[in-house]
N, C-alpha and C positions, 0 to 999 in steps of 0.2 A: 344264926341260921334260920330261925323262925321268922325273923324280920325279912330276910331275903325271900323266903318262901311266900310270905304274905305279899311282898312287893311284886312278885311274878305270878301270883295266883296259884301257887302250888299247895295243894292240901296235904296234910300228913298221910292221909289214906292213899293219895296218888303216889307219893314218894315211897311209901311202904310197898305198894303194888309193883312199882318199877324195880325196886331193889329185889323183891321176891322173884320177879321174872328173871332178873340177872342171875340170881342164885340157882333157879331151876334150870337155866340154860347156860350154865357156866362152861367156859371153854375147857376142852379136854386136851387139845394139842395147841402148841405155840411154837413159832420159829423165831430165829434171832432178829427178824425184822418186825416182830409184833403181830404177824398174821396169826389168827386164831380160828379154831373150828371146834364146835361142841360135839361133833360126832353124828349130828343129825343131817340128813339130806346127802346130796352128792359130795364126795370128797373134793375139796378145793384143789385148784391147779397146783399151788405151791407144794402141797403134801403129796399129790399124785406124782409130780415130777421128781420129788425126793425118793419116793418109793420105787419109781421106775428106774432111778439111778442106782438102786441097790441099798438105799438107806432104810433101816427098819423104822417103821412109823413110831414104835415105842420110844425112839430117841427124842421125839417131839412131845411126848406125853407130859403133862403138867402134874407135878406131885401135889397131892392134897395138902392144904395149909390150914392154919388156924384162922385165916382171914375170913373164911365163911362163917365161922362162929361169931367173930366180932361183928360182922355185918348183920347177923341175925339179932344180936343184942341191940344194935342201932335201930333196927326195925321196931323192936319192942318198946324203945323209948318214945316212938311217935304214935304208938297205938293207945 
C-alpha cells in the first residue's frame, strides 16, 4: 500500500485526513440502490420520495457498526 501511495504521490497525512473526513461525514441513511445521505443539507430526492410515499425514514437509517473503529485504527497506523 505504501508503494502505491508513493507511486501516486499520496502522503500518509493526506490519506489520514481523507479517511477522517469520511468518518466525520459518514452516511446516516442508505437505500437498496446505494444512495446515501449523511443528514446534512437538503434531504435528497430518493429519501424525500420515500417519505412522501409514507415510508418512515428510519427504515433507511444505517445501524452503527464496528467498521468505524477499524478505520480509526487504520488511520493510526499511518500517523
